BAKOL-196399 format. One line per field, with one value per residue: y negated, z, x of N, C-alpha, C in turn. Coordinates in steps of 0.02 Angstrom, whole numbers, plus 50000, padded with zeros to 5 digits. Example, Ala and Ser with C-alpha at 12.3 -4.5 7.8 and 13.67 -1.06 7.14 Angstrom:
% residues 2
nY = [50284  50112]
nZ = [50390  50354]
nX = [50660  50642]
caY = [50225  50053]
caZ = [50390  50357]
caX = [50615  50684]
cY = [50165  49998]
cZ = [50390  50394]
cX = [50660  50645]
***
This chain:
% residues 293
nY = [44268  44235  44327  44310  44437  44457  44537  44549  44469  44434  44388  44515  44565  44650  44751  44736  44787  44814  44864  45014  45029  45000  44882  44873  44780  44732  44840  44876  44802  44725  44762  44633  44676  44562  44511  44423  44345  44249  44135  44052  44081  44024  44116  44188  44319  44331  44415  44374  44389  44538  44677  44819  44792  44737  44836  44944  44877  44854  44987  45043  44965  45013  45151  45102  45079  44966  44883  44816  44741  44589  44472  44339  44199  44067  43982  43923  43844  43719  43552  43621  43638  43633  43753  43775  43868  43962  43972  44053  44157  44221  44259  44357  44442  44548  44647  44668  44734  44857  44869  44893  45039  45112  45088  45147  45075  44926  44754  44596  44434  44298  44156  43980  43951  43969  44026  44120  44192  44241  44335  44409  44488  44555  44641  44720  44664  44651  44569  44381  44269  44110  43998  43848  43857  43835  43722  43654  43719  43754  43840  43962  44027  44068  44156  44253  44287  44347  44451  44537  44529  44529  44349  44244  44100  43967  43859  43693  43559  43393  43324  43249  43209  43197  43169  43243  43380  43523  43527  43449  43544  43678  43620  43605  43708  43786  43700  43759  43886  43871  43828  43950  44047  43966  43974  44125  44209  44359  44341  44453  44462  44371  44286  44213  44098  43995  43929  43906  43818  43740  43579  43539  43474  43545  43514  43534  43680  43746  43710  43777  43911  43905  43904  43997  44104  44001  43994  44102  44046  44029  44160  44226  44345  44342  44295  44284  44226  44187  44240  44229  44108  43898  43839  43950  43962  43825  43818  43907  43895  43971  44066  44093  44244  44306  44293  44383  44418  44340  44293  44429  44403  44310  44375  44461  44394  44327  44444  44471  44349  44383  44394  44478  44511  44520  44448  44477  44499  44575  44728  44856  44835  44733  44821  44905  44814  44791  44879  44938  44823  44816  44949  44907  44787  44831  44960  45037  45169  45267  45386  45415  45382  45252  45145  45046  44886]
nZ = [50992  51095  51222  51372  51384  51249  51172  51052  51059  51043  50976  50940  50774  50691  50558  50386  50223  50068  49926  49888  50003  50197  50256  50441  50544  50668  50688  50606  50475  50336  50144  50013  49858  49730  49558  49439  49283  49227  49144  49179  49311  49479  49545  49446  49412  49308  49205  49096  48943  48953  48953  48969  49045  49175  49227  49241  49352  49455  49456  49513  49644  49706  49711  49804  49946  49936  49987  49920  49777  49688  49583  49476  49371  49336  49381  49527  49571  49621  49545  49418  49269  49260  49198  49107  49118  49010  48953  49078  49090  48977  48999  49112  49109  49026  49085  49218  49166  49129  49254  49345  49330  49350  49459  49619  49738  49811  49694  49684  49632  49617  49618  49603  49524  49476  49342  49324  49422  49430  49322  49334  49452  49376  49300  49390  49508  49684  49772  49812  49816  49872  49830  49839  49957  49933  49910  49778  49715  49789  49742  49736  49861  49881  49762  49818  49930  49838  49785  49904  49910  50009  50045  50015  50112  50094  50171  50094  50008  49908  49922  50066  50187  50352  50498  50620  50626  50664  50722  50606  50494  50551  50563  50431  50386  50465  50421  50297  50314  50402  50285  50216  50286  50291  50151  50168  50168  50260  50428  50432  50306  50281  50262  50311  50277  50317  50208  50155  50094  50043  49997  50083  50168  50195  50327  50394  50352  50418  50554  50531  50553  50640  50749  50705  50800  50845  50735  50769  50839  50758  50728  50617  50542  50469  50325  50274  50149  50101  50016  49958  49917  49916  50041  50096  50023  50040  50162  50144  50044  49933  49761  49687  49665  49746  49917  49969  50109  50178  50171  50220  50359  50390  50378  50479  50594  50575  50597  50727  50796  50745  50621  50484  50374  50223  50069  49964  49849  49822  49859  49912  49992  50097  50132  50222  50304  50357  50417  50516  50597  50671  50720  50844  50879  50881  50909  50814  50712  50616  50563  50697  50804  50879  51015  51147  51166]
nX = [62049  62222  62291  62376  62432  62486  62383  62274  62113  61931  61777  61654  61636  61569  61543  61542  61494  61551  61532  61568  61608  61678  61709  61770  61778  61943  61969  62085  62195  62152  62197  62232  62235  62296  62270  62318  62237  62314  62391  62469  62505  62589  62628  62700  62667  62560  62457  62390  62303  62324  62241  62253  62372  62348  62248  62338  62420  62308  62275  62406  62421  62315  62346  62460  62406  62315  62147  62055  62023  62077  62041  62070  62043  62094  62228  62261  62375  62482  62441  62391  62271  62114  61990  61876  61707  61688  61820  61873  61795  61824  61928  61934  61818  61838  61948  61880  61758  61842  61915  61796  61748  61837  61951  61953  61925  61843  61803  61853  61802  61865  61834  61745  61652  61491  61435  61538  61539  61414  61406  61519  61466  61367  61457  61519  61566  61612  61629  61610  61746  61761  61875  61830  61758  61605  61599  61590  61501  61375  61273  61329  61310  61188  61182  61285  61187  61070  61128  61165  61315  61484  61546  61691  61731  61822  61950  61964  62009  62011  62170  62271  62228  62192  62116  62121  62199  62167  62051  61979  61988  61931  61802  61747  61756  61659  61543  61535  61502  61373  61301  61304  61244  61103  61086  61025  61139  61177  61256  61360  61412  61505  61659  61795  61937  62094  62140  62287  62387  62299  62258  62357  62488  62679  62686  62569  62521  62617  62569  62439  62479  62523  62437  62333  62262  62139  62046  61973  61870  61753  61686  61704  61777  61955  62021  62181  62290  62439  62534  62711  62690  62728  62745  62836  62931  62981  63040  63116  63173  63191  63145  62991  62978  63059  63022  62953  62999  62974  62850  62819  62838  62741  62630  62651  62630  62499  62432  62446  62397  62257  62208  62126  62128  62224  62306  62374  62531  62627  62582  62626  62726  62682  62569  62639  62681  62572  62544  62634  62606  62481  62484  62571  62496  62367  62354  62332  62383  62349  62231  62111  62180  62169  62170  62103  62096]
caY = [44225  44293  44330  44320  44476  44468  44558  44503  44471  44408  44414  44574  44548  44693  44797  44724  44842  44794  44906  45081  45017  44979  44848  44882  44737  44742  44931  44878  44740  44767  44731  44636  44641  44494  44510  44332  44349  44191  44143  44004  44090  44022  44166  44238  44382  44347  44459  44327  44426  44600  44716  44876  44777  44709  44896  44970  44843  44874  45046  45028  44922  45066  45209  45088  45058  44908  44912  44786  44700  44530  44456  44292  44184  44015  43976  43867  43820  43634  43520  43647  43620  43649  43778  43779  43938  44002  44011  44102  44213  44274  44311  44397  44507  44611  44654  44674  44776  44885  44885  44930  45103  45171  45097  45183  45017  44860  44711  44551  44400  44242  44091  43951  43922  44009  44071  44169  44253  44281  44392  44461  44543  44617  44685  44758  44642  44683  44504  44344  44243  44038  43935  43794  43861  43813  43623  43653  43724  43790  43920  44034  44071  44089  44222  44306  44326  44373  44510  44566  44552  44476  44278  44223  44049  43960  43783  43666  43482  43354  43252  43287  43159  43219  43137  43273  43457  43571  43500  43449  43627  43725  43603  43599  43781  43782  43675  43809  43935  43851  43827  44009  44064  43937  44010  44181  44273  44405  44342  44518  44459  44309  44291  44149  44075  43932  43895  43896  43774  43713  43526  43548  43464  43602  43548  43565  43736  43767  43719  43812  43963  43904  43896  44022  44094  43959  44021  44167  44023  44044  44210  44286  44382  44293  44304  44242  44221  44149  44293  44200  44018  43840  43857  43992  43937  43779  43830  43972  43881  44019  44054  44146  44319  44317  44279  44436  44423  44253  44327  44474  44345  44273  44433  44504  44346  44318  44495  44460  44300  44393  44394  44534  44532  44472  44431  44454  44514  44615  44773  44899  44800  44708  44868  44954  44786  44777  44976  44920  44781  44847  45013  44861  44747  44829  45023  45069  45205  45345  45397  45441  45321  45182  45125  44992  44828]
caZ = [51040  51108  51291  51416  51354  51184  51134  51014  51084  51023  50956  50908  50707  50660  50499  50316  50154  50011  49864  49922  50062  50252  50329  50513  50572  50717  50681  50563  50440  50264  50126  49962  49799  49676  49497  49406  49239  49185  49105  49202  49392  49524  49560  49395  49403  49298  49173  49025  48919  48935  49000  49012  49109  49224  49240  49265  49415  49497  49481  49565  49688  49756  49760  49852  49975  49921  50014  49866  49708  49664  49500  49467  49290  49331  49419  49593  49579  49617  49471  49365  49223  49275  49123  49085  49148  48965  48948  49131  49067  48923  49040  49177  49103  49001  49141  49274  49141  49135  49330  49381  49306  49343  49528  49679  49780  49776  49664  49717  49603  49636  49569  49639  49463  49485  49296  49309  49478  49406  49275  49356  49492  49344  49276  49428  49555  49744  49835  49800  49848  49830  49847  49892  50008  49935  49919  49731  49697  49841  49708  49771  49920  49849  49724  49874  49956  49803  49775  49937  49936  50045  50023  50058  50119  50090  50162  50028  50007  49880  49966  50129  50243  50415  50551  50660  50557  50659  50730  50542  50465  50577  50560  50370  50372  50499  50377  50246  50357  50400  50224  50156  50325  50283  50097  50155  50172  50311  50437  50414  50247  50290  50291  50318  50260  50332  50157  50171  50015  49978  50014  50153  50191  50230  50400  50387  50351  50479  50603  50550  50535  50724  50806  50689  50822  50858  50675  50785  50869  50705  50755  50579  50521  50447  50259  50263  50085  50115  49979  49908  49914  49927  50120  50109  49978  50029  50218  50131  49986  49874  49688  49729  49669  49836  49952  50007  50167  50209  50158  50278  50426  50397  50368  50545  50642  50559  50628  50800  50806  50751  50544  50477  50286  50192  50016  49933  49763  49850  49907  49939  50056  50151  50190  50268  50368  50421  50465  50580  50651  50674  50795  50904  50911  50885  50919  50771  50672  50591  50577  50768  50855  50899  51074  51157  51195]
caX = [62090  62269  62290  62441  62471  62483  62341  62200  62041  61883  61694  61639  61658  61534  61549  61547  61499  61572  61531  61563  61687  61661  61776  61775  61837  61951  62017  62134  62206  62151  62233  62189  62288  62316  62268  62290  62226  62310  62457  62502  62518  62642  62686  62758  62652  62490  62457  62366  62270  62337  62195  62291  62434  62311  62217  62391  62420  62269  62280  62468  62404  62262  62397  62486  62384  62254  62080  62004  62077  62055  62012  62045  62054  62100  62273  62274  62435  62474  62452  62358  62231  62038  61955  61810  61703  61706  61883  61903  61755  61852  61987  61913  61776  61881  61997  61829  61731  61891  61919  61744  61729  61912  61975  61891  61899  61802  61832  61821  61817  61908  61806  61713  61619  61436  61422  61597  61523  61351  61448  61567  61442  61366  61496  61514  61620  61546  61634  61637  61801  61784  61920  61812  61688  61542  61602  61595  61449  61331  61227  61381  61300  61121  61205  61314  61140  61032  61154  61197  61384  61528  61564  61746  61744  61912  61961  61991  61993  62054  62196  62274  62241  62149  62104  62157  62209  62137  61973  61955  61989  61877  61719  61721  61743  61598  61489  61530  61470  61317  61264  61275  61193  61052  61063  61022  61195  61205  61331  61415  61442  61541  61725  61812  62002  62095  62179  62354  62433  62266  62249  62398  62578  62703  62706  62491  62524  62642  62559  62398  62511  62567  62383  62285  62221  62098  61991  61932  61808  61698  61665  61694  61837  61984  62077  62238  62321  62498  62591  62719  62678  62760  62762  62888  62985  63018  63058  63173  63230  63180  63077  62932  62981  63114  62980  62936  63016  62932  62775  62794  62836  62663  62578  62641  62635  62445  62403  62478  62356  62196  62197  62083  62128  62304  62277  62450  62561  62667  62566  62676  62786  62647  62532  62674  62685  62520  62529  62676  62603  62421  62510  62585  62452  62282  62343  62302  62421  62330  62144  62093  62247  62158  62153  62063  62138]
cY = [44279  44299  44331  44378  44501  44513  44527  44507  44414  44419  44475  44557  44588  44720  44770  44780  44786  44850  44962  45103  45001  44936  44851  44854  44757  44813  44921  44810  44793  44724  44727  44605  44594  44517  44447  44356  44286  44180  44080  44020  44070  44052  44203  44300  44377  44364  44437  44389  44497  44655  44792  44849  44784  44781  44933  44939  44866  44928  45066  45030  44972  45116  45180  45056  45002  44937  44885  44760  44643  44469  44389  44263  44104  43997  43910  43825  43729  43607  43553  43609  43663  43699  43764  43856  43963  44041  44047  44155  44273  44305  44368  44440  44563  44661  44698  44739  44857  44928  44929  44999  45156  45149  45128  45127  44947  44799  44654  44498  44322  44190  44044  43924  43994  44067  44117  44222  44283  44352  44434  44530  44582  44661  44711  44729  44647  44608  44474  44295  44155  44005  43886  43798  43807  43724  43633  43674  43786  43844  43980  44080  44103  44163  44274  44329  44377  44448  44579  44586  44481  44388  44273  44155  44011  43861  43758  43592  43434  43296  43296  43252  43181  43177  43190  43360  43503  43580  43482  43517  43647  43690  43565  43669  43813  43765  43730  43858  43939  43856  43907  44052  44031  43968  44068  44242  44282  44356  44380  44511  44377  44331  44223  44149  44004  43902  43881  43872  43754  43643  43505  43528  43524  43608  43553  43643  43771  43757  43761  43885  43988  43937  43949  44058  44084  43977  44065  44119  44025  44090  44260  44295  44323  44340  44265  44262  44173  44200  44243  44128  43982  43855  43876  43977  43887  43776  43878  43941  43945  44027  44118  44227  44340  44298  44327  44443  44380  44285  44393  44455  44315  44311  44448  44449  44327  44379  44491  44408  44315  44387  44464  44560  44498  44495  44431  44527  44586  44681  44817  44911  44786  44777  44906  44869  44781  44837  44961  44874  44802  44909  44969  44826  44777  44915  45078  45129  45258  45340  45435  45394  45262  45182  45061  44940  44767]
cZ = [51074  51170  51297  51376  51277  51153  51113  51052  51046  50997  50921  50813  50672  50599  50451  50276  50115  49957  49880  49989  50121  50262  50392  50547  50655  50721  50664  50532  50373  50218  50039  49903  49751  49614  49469  49313  49190  49148  49129  49275  49412  49535  49516  49384  49362  49218  49089  49007  48895  48985  49018  49075  49172  49272  49291  49338  49462  49505  49539  49620  49737  49773  49807  49925  50001  49957  49954  49822  49702  49631  49493  49408  49295  49390  49461  49603  49583  49569  49412  49326  49235  49207  49149  49084  49078  48939  49008  49119  49038  48938  49082  49166  49075  49053  49194  49252  49137  49215  49369  49387  49330  49413  49585  49751  49776  49736  49685  49655  49621  49597  49617  49574  49468  49419  49303  49396  49460  49375  49296  49405  49438  49317  49344  49496  49616  49789  49776  49823  49822  49851  49889  49929  50008  49932  49836  49695  49752  49819  49731  49808  49910  49809  49766  49887  49917  49773  49832  49961  49968  50015  50043  50063  50133  50119  50133  50034  49942  49937  50025  50196  50297  50470  50610  50615  50576  50660  50653  50487  50491  50550  50491  50369  50419  50460  50325  50266  50391  50330  50195  50219  50311  50198  50116  50176  50246  50339  50448  50358  50236  50300  50281  50309  50272  50263  50149  50100  50005  50038  50081  50154  50200  50299  50431  50397  50416  50540  50609  50562  50639  50769  50751  50728  50857  50787  50697  50824  50806  50698  50695  50556  50464  50381  50272  50172  50106  50051  49945  49896  49941  49987  50133  50062  50000  50098  50194  50078  49932  49829  49693  49708  49726  49875  49977  50079  50222  50214  50219  50351  50446  50403  50445  50582  50631  50619  50704  50821  50777  50670  50541  50419  50278  50136  49989  49866  49795  49881  49941  49999  50095  50185  50218  50336  50405  50455  50546  50636  50685  50725  50830  50920  50924  50901  50867  50703  50613  50595  50669  50800  50859  50966  51100  51173  51195]
cX = [62174  62281  62357  62482  62495  62434  62276  62138  61980  61815  61709  61617  61600  61577  61511  61555  61516  61586  61535  61594  61668  61712  61750  61812  61869  61972  62069  62150  62187  62180  62214  62238  62289  62324  62243  62300  62231  62374  62492  62506  62564  62681  62725  62732  62593  62493  62413  62321  62259  62294  62210  62350  62399  62278  62286  62410  62386  62280  62337  62450  62358  62315  62455  62477  62320  62185  62033  62057  62036  62061  62025  62069  62070  62161  62249  62317  62406  62493  62421  62293  62184  62037  61882  61785  61722  61757  61906  61841  61791  61927  61986  61874  61804  61900  61931  61779  61770  61882  61850  61733  61798  61961  61914  61878  61875  61844  61808  61853  61826  61890  61765  61644  61547  61418  61471  61560  61474  61373  61486  61529  61393  61395  61533  61565  61584  61601  61639  61685  61794  61818  61888  61758  61624  61526  61584  61536  61413  61295  61280  61348  61230  61134  61221  61243  61092  61070  61182  61256  61415  61551  61630  61730  61809  61892  61997  61975  62046  62095  62226  62288  62191  62156  62115  62139  62155  62049  61946  61935  61913  61805  61699  61714  61653  61540  61483  61476  61393  61267  61252  61231  61113  61028  61030  61079  61222  61259  61396  61433  61499  61612  61751  61933  62012  62128  62214  62380  62383  62232  62284  62474  62608  62698  62606  62490  62572  62602  62467  62414  62510  62496  62293  62235  62157  62041  61945  61867  61750  61669  61648  61747  61871  62036  62126  62283  62382  62558  62645  62734  62720  62789  62812  62960  63025  63040  63134  63216  63227  63135  63039  62928  63041  63075  62934  62963  62995  62868  62758  62799  62785  62624  62570  62617  62537  62392  62388  62400  62270  62170  62160  62087  62191  62285  62377  62488  62586  62636  62597  62702  62748  62592  62581  62693  62622  62497  62566  62655  62533  62447  62531  62529  62374  62306  62340  62368  62421  62248  62163  62147  62246  62140  62125  62124  62103]
***
């Protein structure tokens, strides 16, 4: 939660180990760089089947300060056509196999399919990012428990009907969290995502952004994915490639509300936004410069 003095408070979230990296929640905001191995990405940055391009983008993201790389092979833009696991594997596996041996940060696989997640872990992925929060395939929790990897649970639903937006979204995420725990995923390995842009109207997205601090009640780190999304485009009337400033606003406000990780396309710019915001909100602006808040 955010106290009257503006300082972020909340439960102690512990440490999540991901590959060779530790996410020490509360110390600073971590940045997840997006690699879309798709021909139809809404953001216009999909690399398709070009493995060399994907590798170059990932290496650039690492140089720019990304803490983890998120690889996805199926577009989740509005109106997208779902693809079978075989096609998703054909897109992501060559990229994962190249990245695993050539970048020094962990790799996340963005999928809701058990088959894809299993093959990705075998290829060297270190995290599962499930945009359906176990609603499509609960076996992902068992897979995460078996491999000892972190699991991102995002809120998503068919349609945009809610009885009461925030209580409904929180209840859904709490159910996903309970499912993961029952399947044997350690609490320290679970991250939650409010799901901006998924099963929500513009008004819903803006309300969730306004009330992000309420998600701290779940007691797990929050991943925020607003980068270049239609919420920003509709407010600013801008195409995806011109939504950097709008994304920066959501990232800064998210950190002020207690967000722990941001998933972004424009890594260099958002790393700078995170560092500046962390200096103000968390008192963190470099090694050894953490003040209590």
